[in-house]
NURO-869557 format. One record per residue: residue number from 1; residue in three letters; y, x, z of N, C-alpha, C, O in turn. Coordinates in Angstrom, 1 decimal. Layout:
% residues N
{NUM, "ala", {Y, X, Z}, {Y, X, Z}, {Y, X, Z}, {Y, X, Z}}
...
END
This chain:
% residues 75
{1, "met", {85.4, 74.0, 99.8}, {84.1, 74.0, 99.3}, {83.2, 73.1, 100.2}, {83.2, 73.3, 101.4}}
{2, "asp", {82.5, 72.2, 99.6}, {81.6, 71.3, 100.3}, {80.2, 71.6, 100.1}, {79.8, 71.9, 98.9}}
{3, "val", {79.4, 71.7, 101.1}, {77.9, 71.9, 101.0}, {77.2, 71.0, 101.9}, {77.8, 70.5, 102.9}}
{4, "thr", {76.0, 70.6, 101.5}, {75.2, 69.8, 102.4}, {74.5, 70.6, 103.4}, {74.4, 71.8, 103.3}}
{5, "val", {73.9, 70.0, 104.4}, {73.2, 70.7, 105.4}, {72.0, 71.4, 104.7}, {71.7, 72.6, 105.1}}
{6, "ala", {71.3, 70.8, 103.8}, {70.2, 71.4, 103.1}, {70.6, 72.6, 102.3}, {69.9, 73.6, 102.3}}
{7, "glu", {71.8, 72.5, 101.6}, {72.3, 73.7, 100.9}, {72.7, 74.8, 101.8}, {72.5, 76.0, 101.5}}
{8, "met", {73.2, 74.4, 103.0}, {73.6, 75.4, 104.0}, {72.3, 76.2, 104.4}, {72.3, 77.4, 104.6}}
{9, "lys", {71.2, 75.4, 104.7}, {70.0, 76.1, 105.2}, {69.4, 77.0, 104.1}, {68.9, 78.0, 104.4}}
{10, "ala", {69.5, 76.6, 102.8}, {68.9, 77.3, 101.7}, {69.7, 78.6, 101.4}, {69.2, 79.6, 100.9}}
{11, "asn", {71.0, 78.6, 101.7}, {71.9, 79.7, 101.3}, {72.8, 80.1, 102.4}, {74.0, 80.2, 102.2}}
{12, "leu", {72.3, 80.2, 103.6}, {73.2, 80.4, 104.8}, {74.0, 81.7, 104.6}, {75.3, 81.6, 104.8}}
{13, "ser", {73.5, 82.8, 104.2}, {74.2, 84.1, 104.2}, {75.3, 84.0, 103.1}, {76.4, 84.5, 103.3}}
{14, "gly", {75.1, 83.3, 102.0}, {76.1, 83.2, 100.9}, {77.2, 82.3, 101.4}, {78.4, 82.6, 101.1}}
{15, "val", {76.9, 81.2, 102.1}, {78.0, 80.3, 102.5}, {78.8, 81.0, 103.6}, {80.0, 80.9, 103.6}}
{16, "leu", {78.1, 81.7, 104.5}, {78.9, 82.4, 105.6}, {79.8, 83.5, 105.0}, {80.9, 83.8, 105.5}}
{17, "arg", {79.3, 84.2, 104.0}, {80.1, 85.2, 103.3}, {81.4, 84.7, 102.7}, {82.4, 85.2, 102.8}}
{18, "lys", {81.2, 83.5, 102.1}, {82.4, 82.8, 101.5}, {83.4, 82.4, 102.6}, {84.6, 82.6, 102.4}}
{19, "ala", {82.9, 81.9, 103.7}, {83.7, 81.4, 104.8}, {84.5, 82.6, 105.4}, {85.6, 82.5, 105.7}}
{20, "ala", {83.7, 83.7, 105.6}, {84.3, 84.9, 106.1}, {85.4, 85.5, 105.2}, {86.4, 86.1, 105.7}}
{21, "ala", {85.3, 85.3, 103.9}, {86.3, 85.8, 103.0}, {87.5, 84.9, 102.9}, {88.5, 85.3, 102.3}}
{22, "gly", {87.5, 83.8, 103.6}, {88.7, 83.0, 103.7}, {88.5, 81.5, 103.1}, {89.4, 80.7, 103.3}}
{23, "ala", {87.4, 81.2, 102.5}, {87.2, 79.9, 102.0}, {86.9, 79.0, 103.2}, {86.1, 79.3, 104.1}}
{24, "glu", {87.5, 77.8, 103.1}, {87.1, 76.8, 104.1}, {85.9, 76.0, 103.6}, {85.9, 75.4, 102.5}}
{25, "val", {84.8, 76.0, 104.4}, {83.6, 75.4, 104.0}, {83.4, 74.2, 104.8}, {83.4, 74.2, 106.1}}
{26, "gln", {83.2, 73.0, 104.2}, {82.9, 71.8, 104.9}, {81.4, 71.5, 104.7}, {81.0, 71.3, 103.5}}
{27, "val", {80.7, 71.4, 105.8}, {79.3, 71.0, 105.7}, {79.2, 69.5, 105.9}, {79.7, 69.0, 106.8}}
{28, "thr", {78.5, 68.8, 105.0}, {78.3, 67.4, 105.1}, {76.9, 67.0, 105.5}, {76.0, 67.7, 105.1}}
{29, "arg", {76.8, 65.9, 106.1}, {75.5, 65.4, 106.5}, {75.5, 63.9, 106.2}, {76.4, 63.2, 106.7}}
{30, "his", {74.6, 63.5, 105.4}, {74.5, 62.1, 105.0}, {75.8, 61.7, 104.3}, {76.2, 60.5, 104.4}}
{31, "gly", {76.4, 62.6, 103.6}, {77.6, 62.3, 102.8}, {78.9, 62.3, 103.6}, {80.0, 62.0, 103.0}}
{32, "lys", {78.8, 62.6, 104.9}, {80.0, 62.6, 105.7}, {80.3, 64.0, 106.3}, {79.3, 64.7, 106.5}}
{33, "pro", {81.6, 64.3, 106.5}, {81.9, 65.6, 107.1}, {81.2, 65.8, 108.4}, {81.2, 64.9, 109.3}}
{34, "tyr", {80.6, 67.0, 108.6}, {79.8, 67.3, 109.8}, {80.4, 68.5, 110.5}, {80.6, 68.4, 111.7}}
{35, "val", {80.6, 69.6, 109.8}, {81.1, 70.8, 110.4}, {82.0, 71.5, 109.4}, {81.8, 71.4, 108.2}}
{36, "arg", {83.1, 72.2, 109.9}, {84.0, 72.9, 109.1}, {83.9, 74.4, 109.5}, {84.0, 74.7, 110.7}}
{37, "leu", {83.7, 75.3, 108.5}, {83.6, 76.7, 108.8}, {84.8, 77.4, 108.1}, {85.3, 77.0, 107.1}}
{38, "gly", {85.2, 78.5, 108.7}, {86.3, 79.3, 108.2}, {86.2, 80.7, 108.8}, {85.3, 81.0, 109.6}}
{39, "pro", {87.1, 81.6, 108.4}, {87.0, 83.0, 108.9}, {87.4, 83.0, 110.4}, {88.2, 82.1, 110.9}}
{40, "ala", {86.9, 83.9, 111.1}, {87.2, 84.0, 112.6}, {88.6, 84.5, 112.7}, {89.1, 85.2, 111.8}}
{41, "arg", {89.3, 84.1, 113.8}, {90.6, 84.6, 114.1}, {90.6, 86.1, 114.5}, {89.6, 86.5, 115.1}}
{42, "pro", {91.5, 86.8, 114.0}, {91.5, 88.2, 114.4}, {91.8, 88.3, 115.9}, {92.5, 87.5, 116.5}}
{43, "glu", {91.2, 89.3, 116.6}, {91.5, 89.5, 118.0}, {92.9, 89.9, 118.3}, {93.5, 90.7, 117.5}}
{44, "arg", {93.4, 89.4, 119.3}, {94.8, 89.7, 119.7}, {94.8, 91.2, 120.3}, {93.9, 91.5, 121.0}}
{45, "pro", {95.8, 91.9, 120.0}, {95.9, 93.3, 120.5}, {96.0, 93.2, 122.0}, {96.6, 92.3, 122.6}}
{46, "thr", {95.3, 94.1, 122.7}, {95.4, 94.2, 124.2}, {96.7, 94.8, 124.6}, {97.3, 95.6, 123.9}}
{47, "leu", {97.1, 94.4, 125.8}, {98.4, 94.9, 126.3}, {98.1, 96.3, 127.0}, {97.0, 96.5, 127.4}}
{48, "pro", {99.1, 97.1, 127.0}, {98.8, 98.4, 127.7}, {98.5, 98.2, 129.2}, {99.0, 97.3, 129.8}}
{49, "arg", {97.7, 99.1, 129.7}, {97.4, 99.1, 131.1}, {98.5, 99.4, 131.9}, {99.4, 100.2, 131.5}}
{50, "val", {98.5, 99.0, 133.2}, {99.5, 99.3, 134.1}, {99.5, 100.8, 134.3}, {98.5, 101.5, 134.5}}
{51, "gly", {100.7, 101.4, 134.2}, {100.8, 102.8, 134.4}, {100.7, 103.6, 133.1}, {100.8, 104.8, 133.0}}
{52, "ala", {100.6, 102.9, 132.0}, {100.4, 103.5, 130.7}, {101.7, 104.3, 130.3}, {101.7, 105.2, 129.5}}
{53, "phe", {102.9, 103.8, 130.8}, {104.1, 104.5, 130.5}, {104.6, 105.5, 131.6}, {105.7, 105.9, 131.6}}
{54, "asp", {103.7, 105.8, 132.5}, {104.0, 106.7, 133.6}, {104.5, 108.0, 133.0}, {103.9, 108.7, 132.2}}
{55, "gly", {105.7, 108.4, 133.5}, {106.3, 109.7, 133.0}, {107.0, 109.6, 131.7}, {107.6, 110.6, 131.2}}
{56, "gln", {107.1, 108.4, 131.1}, {107.8, 108.2, 129.8}, {109.3, 107.9, 130.0}, {110.0, 108.1, 129.0}}
{57, "phe", {109.7, 107.4, 131.1}, {111.0, 107.1, 131.3}, {111.6, 107.7, 132.6}, {110.8, 108.0, 133.6}}
{58, "gln", {112.8, 108.0, 132.6}, {113.5, 108.5, 133.8}, {114.4, 107.5, 134.4}, {115.2, 106.9, 133.8}}
{59, "val", {114.2, 107.2, 135.7}, {115.0, 106.2, 136.4}, {116.2, 107.0, 137.0}, {116.0, 107.9, 137.7}}
{60, "pro", {117.4, 106.5, 136.7}, {118.6, 107.3, 137.2}, {118.7, 107.1, 138.7}, {118.2, 106.2, 139.3}}
{61, "asp", {119.3, 108.1, 139.3}, {119.5, 108.1, 140.8}, {120.2, 106.9, 141.3}, {120.0, 106.5, 142.4}}
{62, "asn", {121.2, 106.4, 140.5}, {122.0, 105.2, 141.0}, {121.4, 103.9, 140.5}, {122.1, 102.9, 140.4}}
{63, "trp", {120.1, 103.8, 140.3}, {119.4, 102.6, 139.9}, {119.7, 101.4, 140.8}, {119.8, 100.3, 140.3}}
{64, "asp", {119.7, 101.6, 142.1}, {119.9, 100.5, 143.0}, {121.3, 100.1, 143.2}, {121.6, 99.2, 143.9}}
{65, "asp", {122.3, 100.9, 142.7}, {123.7, 100.5, 142.8}, {124.0, 99.2, 142.1}, {123.3, 99.0, 141.0}}
{66, "ile", {124.9, 98.5, 142.6}, {125.3, 97.2, 142.0}, {126.2, 97.5, 140.8}, {127.1, 98.3, 140.9}}
{67, "ala", {125.8, 97.0, 139.6}, {126.6, 97.2, 138.4}, {128.0, 96.6, 138.6}, {128.2, 95.6, 139.2}}
{68, "thr", {129.0, 97.3, 138.0}, {130.4, 96.8, 138.1}, {130.5, 95.4, 137.6}, {130.0, 95.1, 136.5}}
{69, "gly", {131.1, 94.5, 138.3}, {131.3, 93.1, 137.9}, {130.2, 92.2, 138.4}, {130.4, 90.9, 138.3}}
{70, "phe", {129.2, 92.7, 139.0}, {128.1, 91.8, 139.5}, {128.2, 91.6, 141.0}, {127.3, 90.9, 141.6}}
{71, "glu", {129.2, 92.2, 141.7}, {129.3, 92.0, 143.1}, {129.3, 90.6, 143.6}, {128.6, 90.3, 144.6}}
{72, "pro", {130.0, 89.6, 142.9}, {130.0, 88.2, 143.4}, {128.6, 87.6, 143.4}, {128.3, 86.7, 144.2}}
{73, "tyr", {127.8, 88.0, 142.5}, {126.4, 87.5, 142.4}, {125.5, 88.0, 143.5}, {124.4, 87.4, 143.7}}
{74, "met", {125.9, 89.0, 144.2}, {125.0, 89.7, 145.1}, {125.2, 89.1, 146.6}, {124.6, 89.6, 147.5}}
{75, "glu", {126.1, 88.2, 146.7}, {126.4, 87.7, 148.1}, {125.4, 86.6, 148.5}, {125.5, 86.0, 149.6}}
END
């Protein structure tokens, strides 16, 4: 959808509503592309905080033992 700067000023809320709905809006100035509008990117989900899994897993007593077959790599 192309709109001029004047049309954008006259109908800002309508143009923004269309852009937010997914339409790519190109604003032109003096007949040339000036600005492109589109929907905002969704926020990325945040990572769990350190310690969020505290108590969720049990570490076996032999955790520090070398696994069978890995001895050569431990030298």
